[in-house]
N, C-alpha and C positions, 0 to 999 in steps of 0.2 A: 504494498499499500503505500502511494506517495503520501509526502508531507507537504501541506502548503506552500514551499517554497522550492520543493523538488521537480525536477523537470520529469514530466508523465514520457512513460514508456510507451510511445505511440505504436499503433500496429503497423506493420509493413505494409504495403499494397495488397499482398498476395491474402495477409492476414483479415485485413479488414473486408476483402470481397468476402472470403470467407465467412465470416462473421454474419456480413451484410446478406446471404445468401441462407444462412441457418435464419435470421431474423425473418425475412420476408417469409421464406418456405413454411416456417414452422407456424407464424399470424395467419397467413392464407389456409394451410390445412386444421388448424385450430377452428379459424372462422367456417370452414364448411362443415367441418365436423358438428360445431356447433347449431350451424342454421339448418343442416338438413335434421337434427335429432328435433329442434323447435318446432322446422316447417311441418314435418311427416306424423311425430309423436307429442308435442306440445312438451318438452323436454330439453333444459339446457345441456349441455356438455357437461359442469358441476353436479347436476340432478344424476346424472348418468352415471357418475362415478362414484358417488354417495350410493347410489340403490348397488352398484356391483361390490364395493365395498360391505354394507350391510348384508346381503346376501349370501358371501363367501364367508361371513364371520359364524362363528358358534352360534345357535339360535338366532340368526338375523339380527343380532343386536351388539352396537359397540358403545364403548364409553365416548360420550362426545368430543372427549381430549385424544382419544385415541383415534377418531375418525377424522379430528382437524389435522392431525398429525399426516394421516392418509393421504386424505384430499390436499395436501400442502394449503390449508387455509387458515386463518386466524380465527381464535374460536368467537371472536365478534362476529363478524362474515360468516361463519358457520351455523351459529346459533340463527340468525335471521332467515339462512338459507332452509335448515331444517324448521322453523317456522311457518314457513310458506310451503313445504312439502308436507307438513303434517296438516296444514288447513286446505291441503288437496287429498288427503288420506292416504299418502304413499308411506306414512312414517307415523309412531307415536313415540313420545319420549316419556321416560318414566325415571322412579328414584333407583340407583343401584340396590341391588339388597344386600352386598356385601357391608358396605358401609353409611348408606342413605344419604351422602353428600355428594356423590357424583350423578350426572345425567347419564342416561341410557337411550341410544337410538335405535328403535328398532322397525326394520321394514314390517310392511302389513301387506295382507294379499293384494291388494291395489297396487302396491310398490311394487310387487312382486310381476305382478301382471302388465304393467306399462314397462319393465325392464324386459322382459319376455317379449313385448311387442317390439318395444325399440332396438333389442340386440341386433337382429339381422340387418337393419338398417346401418349401424354403427361400424360394424364389424367389415359388410362390405364397403361402406366408403371407408375404412384404414385400408383393406386390402387394394382398392383400386386407386386412392389417390398417396399410397406412402409403399405397402409391402409388395404389390405388384412390379412397380418400379427401381426396384433394385435386386439386383443378385443375390445370391444365399451369401455371397461372401462379404457384399457390402451389409445386409442385414446383419449379420455377425457382428462385422465392425461397428456399426452403428448401436447395437446393442452394448457392446464392449467400453466404447466413448462414454453414452450415455451412463452407463454404471460407475465409471470411473468420476463423470461429472457429480450426479448425486451423492457418492461416497465421500467427493470432497468439499462438497457444502452442505451434506445432512446436517452438523452440528453448528452451522453459521446461524 
């Protein structure tokens, strides 16, 4: 990290090109995935991710803190998102039975139904707009790259 008076370690032209291509491609991909889920299923990509995490969890429930960490969201943003999903009947909130202090989010039958309807659209979009554009080697490299990035940034 540079100090206030240090000279920045500017990106080379090649690094800047790669960075901008990543930013543009990622933004376009996320926009398409979100738009298609919204248009076809009335779900945002964030709601889809929450439903996936909950359905994969034991008993369809997670503590809100675990869910926030899993979807990389602030706790306050997640609380608002869960409140909206609760009003749409996709999740319910309850006190944690172990300590009574934490809050559990649990997927409902409606949430499972909505996820089951949206999953084919999402998977097709991911396949069409990313997976099928890459060779097996490129896909493996992409996975290794973002595993390294995620590991390096996980505690920041």
